[in-house]
N, C-alpha and C positions, 0 to 999 in steps of 0.2 A: 722249388724247381728252377732248371737253368735252360736257355733256348738260346737258338742262333738262327739268324735269317741271313740267307745268301742273295744279295741284290741281284746279281748276274742271272739266277734261277728261280728267284722267288720262292726258293725251299726255305722250310721252317724246319728245324730240328728241336724237338722236345726230349726231355730226358724223362724218366718214368715217374718222376715226382711231380713233373709239369702235367701230366697227363692225370695223374691222380688229383691235383689241385683243381681239374676243369672237370672232374667227375667222369673221367674216359677211362676204358680198360686199358691194360697195356697194348701199344700198337694201334689203339684206334684213334688218333689224331690223323687228319688227312695230310698235314706236312706242307700247306700253303699258308701264306699270309691271310687269304681270303677266308680258310678255315678257322684260323684264328679269331678273325673278326666276327665270324658267325656265333662264335661262344661267348662273345661279350654281351652284357645285358643291353636290349635295344635302345634304352633310355641313356646309356652312357658311351654309347658307340662314337657319336660324333666328338665328344669330348675326349676320348682315349685316341682316335685316329688324328686329331688336331695337335695333340701333344706330341704324338710320333713324328707326324710331317714336319712340325717345326723343329723338332731334334735333326732332323735328315737335312733340312735346309741349314741349320747351325753347324751341323757336323759335331754335335756335342752331347751331353748326358740328359737325362730325362728320368723323372718318376711320376707314376700316376697311381690313384687309388681307383678301382671299378669293381663293379659286379660281373660275376659271370652266372650263366645260367645253366643248372647241372641237367643231367638225364631225366631225374624224377621230376623236374620243374621247381626246385628250389634254388635260391641263390647264394651264392658265397662272396664274400668281398675278399680282394687280392690288391696286393701293393706291389707294383711293379716297379723295377728301375732298369735302364738300358743305357747303352752307349753304344753312339755310331762308329763304325770302323772304315778307315780310308787308306787307300794305298799310298805309295811315295808321292804320286803325283796330286794326291789330297781329292781323288775322287772315292766317293763312298763306295764301300764293297760290301757292306752289311751292318748288321748290329747283332751285339750280344747283351744278354740280361737275366735276370732272374726275378722270379715271382714270390710271393710269401701269403700265406693265409692270415688275415686281418680280420676275419669275421667276427669274433669275440670283442676284440677293441673297438671295431665299428659299431656293434649292438650295444656297447656300453655307453659310447659317444652318443648315438642315437637316442639310447635311454635318457641319459643325462640331459640333452638337449629336449626331449620331448617333456621331461618332469620340469625343466627351466621354462619351455613353452607354456606348459600347463601353470605352473606358478604365477608367471607374469600374466596370463589370462585371467586366473582367479583374482590375482591383485587388481587387474582392471576392473572387473566385475565388482569385488568388494569396494573399489573406489568409487565407481558409478553408482553403486548401492547408497554409498555413505554420502555423496553430493545429492543423490535424489532424497534421501531421508533429510537431509540438512534443508533440502529447498523446500520441502513439505513443511518443516518445523519453522522455517522462516515466515511462511505465509501466515502462521498463527501468532508469532511475534510481531510480526508487522502489522496486524490487525488490531493488536494491544496498544502499540506505541504510536500509531499514526494519528494525523490530525485530519481525517475525514477521508471520505471514499477517493476522491482525487489523488490524495497523497498517498492512500493505500496502492491505487493503481500504478503511480510511479515507482514505488518501491519494489513491487511484484514484477514488473518489467525489467527493472535494472538487474534484480537479483537472479532473474532466469538467463541474462547473459553473461559470461558464454557457458554457463553450466548446462543449460539444456538448447542451446542453439546460438546462432550468431546473430539472429534477430528475434525479438519477442513484441507482438502488438496484443494490445489488451482493447477491446471493445464493450464498451458498457450501454446498454440499453433499458433503462428501469422503466421507461414508459413507451407506449405503442406511439407510432406516428411521429416519432422525434428521431434525429439523427443521433447515431450513438457518439457517447464520448470516447475517443482513442487516444492511448498513450502508446509510443513507439521508443524501442530502446535497441541500441546497438553500442558495442564496446568502443567504436569512432564517433564521437560528437558530431563531427561533420556528416557521417552517413545519416546518423538520426535525423538531423536537421534536414538533409536531402530527402528522407522518407516523408516527413512533414510536408514538405513541398508538393511532393507527388500526392500525397493524400488531399492538399487544397486543389491541385489541378485536376484530379481524377476523384470526385466525390463519392461518398458511399451510394451503392446503387442498391436497393432494398430487393429488387426482382432479378439480380444476377442470378443465373442458373447454378452457378458454383461459389465456392469461397467462402468467406465469411458470412454474406447474407444468406446463402443456402443453409449453413449450419445454423445460424439464428432462427430461420423459418421452420426449419424442421427438428433440429434439436439433434441430429446426428453429428458425428464428426466426420472430418474430411483428412485423408491419409494418403499422401503421395508420396512412396518411399524414394522413388528416383526421378526427379524432373526430367534428366536426361533420357530416361528409357520410354517416355510418353512419345506415343505416335503423335504426328502433325493433326489427325483428327481430334485425338483425346486433348492436347493442348489447345488447340483451336475451341473446342467446346468448353474446356475449362476457362478460357480467357473471355468467352462472350459477355459483352457489357454495352449498357447503353451509351457508356461515356468515355471508351475507348476502344478505338480499332483493332483488330487482330494484329496486323503487321507491327502496329506502335506497341502492341503488348508483347508481343515475341521479342520486341528490342529493349523492352525494359527486363524482361525476364532473362535476356543475355548479360546486360549490364548490371544486374544485380547479382549474377551468377548463381542464383538458384540451384540446390541440391536437392533439398527433400524438405517436404512441408507437412505440418499436423495444424489441423484446426479443432479445437474441442469447444463443444457448446458449455456456455454458463448456464446451468440449470438449477433453479431453485421450485419450492412448491407451488409457486404461482406462475411457473413457466420458464422460458428460455429469456434470460436478460444479457445477453451478449455472447462473447467468444473470446478466448484466448487462443493467439497463434504463435507457434514456433517454427522457425525457419533457420536451415542451413545453407551456408553459401562458401565463404573462403575457406573454412576448415574442412570442406569435402567430406563432411560426415554424413551418413546415411542413416535415416531414423529406422528403428526396428518396432517390433510389435510391444516389445517391452516400453520404449519410449512412449508409444500412444496410450498405454496403460498409465503411465506416468502422468502425462498430459491430462487425461480425463481424471484422475486422482486431483491433481492440481486445481483443475477447472472447477471440480465439487467445492472444495476449500475455498477458493476465491470468491466463487457465486455466493455461497452463503455469507461470507465476510462483507462483501461489495452490499449484497441487499440489505443486510441488518444496518451498516453503516449508513445507506442512503436512506431508509426507512427513519432512523434516529434523526438524520439531518432534516427530514421532512417535518418530523415531530417539533424539531427546534423552531424551523420557520414559522410552523402554524403557531407554537407557543408563543413566540416573538410578535406575531402579527396580532394574537388574542390579547397578549400582555398590551401592546401599544393601544389596542381598543379599549382595555379597562382604564386607561390613563387619558387626561385629557389631551387633545390634539393639540392645544395652545392655551398659553397662559395669558390672564386677562392684563390689559394695558392701565394701570391707574397711575396718573400724574401723582408724582412725588414718592411712588413705591416702585421698588426693583425686586424681582422675583428671580429664582434660579431652582430648578428641580433636577434631581438625579434618581435614577432607579438602576440597582444593580443585582441582577439574578444571582442566586446561589449556584456556583459550580455550573453543571450543565444547564442549559435552557430548555431542556426537551419537555419540562412540565411549566405551567404558568404558576407563577407565585402567586400568594394572597397578600404580599404587602402592596399598598397602594397611596396615592397622593392626589389631592385635587385643590384648586383655586378658581374662584369663581365671584363675579360682582353681586352685590345685593341692592336692593333700593335704597335710594339716599347718599350713593356713593360709598357704602361700606363694601369691605372685602371679606370673603369667607376663605379660611384656608384649612385643608383636612389632611392628615396622615392617619395611615390606618393597618393593621395587620390581621388579615382572616388564618385562622388555624389551618393548617394543611397546604397541600399543593394540587395541582390539575384541575380538571374540570368542575369538580365541586368547589375549590376555592375560586375558581373563575366566576363560577355562578353566584356565591356569596359576595364576591368583590364588587359585581354589577349590582346586587341588592344593596350593599352597604353606600356605594356612591351615588346611586338614584335616591334611595331613602334620604341621605342626609340632604340633597340638593332638593327635595320635594319639602322637607321639613323646613329647609331655611327659606324657602320661597312663600311658606305659609307663616312667614315672621316669627317663628319659634326662636326662643333663646337658646344659647348653646346647651344647657342641661336639658331643655326640652327636645332638642334635636338628638343627643345621645339617648335620650329615653325612647325616641322614636326606633333609632337605631336598634335598641335592645328587644323592643316589642317586634321589629321585623324578623331578626333573628330567631325569635323563639317561634315566630308563626311560619317559618321557612321548614320546620320540620327536619332539618340538617344535622341535628345534635352536634353543633358544633359551637365555636364561639369566635369573637373577634376582639382587637382593642383598637380603640380610635381616640384622636385628639381632635377637637374642633374648636375654632376661634373665629372670632370676627374683629375686623379693623375697622373702626369708625372713620370716618370722613375727617379730613384734616382740619383743626382749629387755627386759630388766628397766628398762634405761633408755629404751626406746621406739628403740632403735637396730634397724638391718633388714640382714640380709646381702645384697649384691647380687653375683650371678653374670652375666657379660655376655660373649656372643660375636658376631663380626661376620662375615658371610660377603660378602665384596666391597663393605661398606655403609659408610657414613659413621660414625664414633663419635658417641656421646651426648654431650649437654652436661650438665656437673654442676656445679650452683651450691650452695655451703655456705652454712650459716644465717649464717655470718661475712660473706658475700659474696665468698669464695674461688672461683674458677671454672676448670674445666678441661675437656678433652675427654677421654672415657672409652671406651677400646677401640681395637684395630689393626683395618684395613680387613679383611685375611684375602682368600681366594681368591672370585671369581665364581663362583655356583652354577648346576650345569649343564654346564659346559665341561670338567671334567677328572673322572676317576675318584677321583683322590686329589687332596685339598683341603688348604690350609693355613690354619688359624685360631688365634687366641691368646685363649684365655680370660682373663677379668679379672675379679678380684674387689675389692670395695670395702665399706665399711661406711658405711652411710647413717645419719645422726642426723636427729633432729626437727628442721625447718625447712629440710632439704635439698631441692631441687628437681631432677628428671632430666628432660631433654626427649630424646624419640628423634624423627627427622625422616628424610624421605627426600631425595635431592639437588637435587630441583627448587627448593629454597630457594638453593644455593648455587653452582647450575650455570647461572646466568641469564647471558646475555651481557655482556662490559663495555660501558657502565661502571656499568650497574646492578647486577652482580653483588654479593651478600653473602659476604664471606669468612669462614672458619670464626672468625677473632677478633673480626669484628663480629656475629656471631651469637653468641658467648658475651657479650659487652659486652650486646647486646640483651636476652637471657634474663635476664643479672644485673639489669639495670636495673628489670625489671618483676618479679623475685621477691621482693622484700622483704616482701611481704604474705602470700606463700604461696598466693595466691589464683589456682588453676590456669586458670581462665577467664580472668582478668585477663591472665595471662601469654600465652594463647593468642590473645585479641583483639588484645594488643601486638604479637606476631609478624605477625598478619594485615595489621595496618596498616602496620607496616615492608615486608613484601612488596609491599603494594599500592602503597606510597610509593615503592620501587624501580623497579618495573614492573608494571601493572595485571594483575592474574590473567586478565583475557580477553586480554591480548595475550603469554601465556605460551605455552611449547611442551611444557611439562612438568608433570605433576600433582605435587603436593605434600601430604603425609600428616603429620600433627603428633601426637605423643602426650605429654602433660604429666604428671608426677606429682610430688607434693609430699609429706612426712611433717609430720603435724600436731606443732605444737610442746607440745601438751598443755596443761593448764590453767595 
């Protein structure tokens, strides 16, 4: 279609094709610029008129795409091109131009654009879903690889930023009546440090009517999709606390630039043990209901993992405490005798081990030394370890000989009705003679012999294994006697040293060699440290399945 506009009269002439383009019957066009503008789609009028007015000011050409509304209410896309006409003096006399129907092309472009937008939106959704799945998977991975519940909290918080928010705070409250452990993460370390300072300045308020405290009390999540959309009354109610004023709290909200907040409770079978908080700020992202569902799913996984780790650590503490109670609190101080002991639990210390040692003085300046190994781990082993130590001490205080002490121990295990057994090595070291020598009497009840290193370096195994204790009413033992001289070293140990799997096992001959190698100085602590290094070098203690107890004794060489 072709048109012409006369500036002097404001008359607009359209040919028949122009009228058809605008959906008009022949001769139905009003003939003024206002009539033309009325037919342009309302959403496009401002832009079309601005383009036309600029062409008038520039006395130039223009082109514009716009929609028109037809009589039946449908729309059509037109592409218009025009040129302003001027007289010899350069004054605008009007304009001429033409229009063409581009509806089909525009529909194609719009369809392509929509498909591109849909594809981009779908890609965004898939990317977010992948990130969410990766995050949930990482929670399990971290639970397997971390070194305790505190390490797990750090890993979770760091992994959530920036995938799930600009901030992540994890509050863990395993026991009632204590302050929660808190870990805060942000992509910027300085911001994280600042948040920790704020935490110290404004401590946790268990009675706060909203926020983390409210979520922990009720077990219900808190979701603020848009902090900026909150009314002042809602904001003040959310910020009410015993530790911070409303005005100061508002200032903090502004300085942090908070945009959206999700707080999900950490719920286990025994109740709420904390909360995980996700916050957006500088990214300007607003959380959705899908984000809330993800936060709750993550909170469920974190809660179970944290609770399991914490309980495991408590069991380890209990086991370690009980283990210490089953060992002598201090070694006796005997002139001319030096003692050192070591106890290395196998792998995790979640269970009490069955290995033990003891050292105590007897009448007449004698010294009693014991190492033993109760079959099994846990409470039963602990109970039997207690029986073993107290039985040995009781028998020794009744002036029993070493073989009688072992017999007492066998009887005690049989009468305990625990259907288990133990091994033990018991020996007495007599008082010093004129030359500093001491008489050694030693008996093994199913236990590995001791290592004896003489002052001149000669090494031997001392003792015969004998019968297991707690298995038979009658046992066979072989008492051994020896004279210990100044500078001699005696090492008692449990079989965790020599019973490691091949090829890391330490044979009896190798054990003698390692004790001899470290015995020259007579420093019992150095000998014990050397044995630990050898054991760790063969197979790390955390990877071993059996406990190890070691007792080292040396006689002073004198001045």
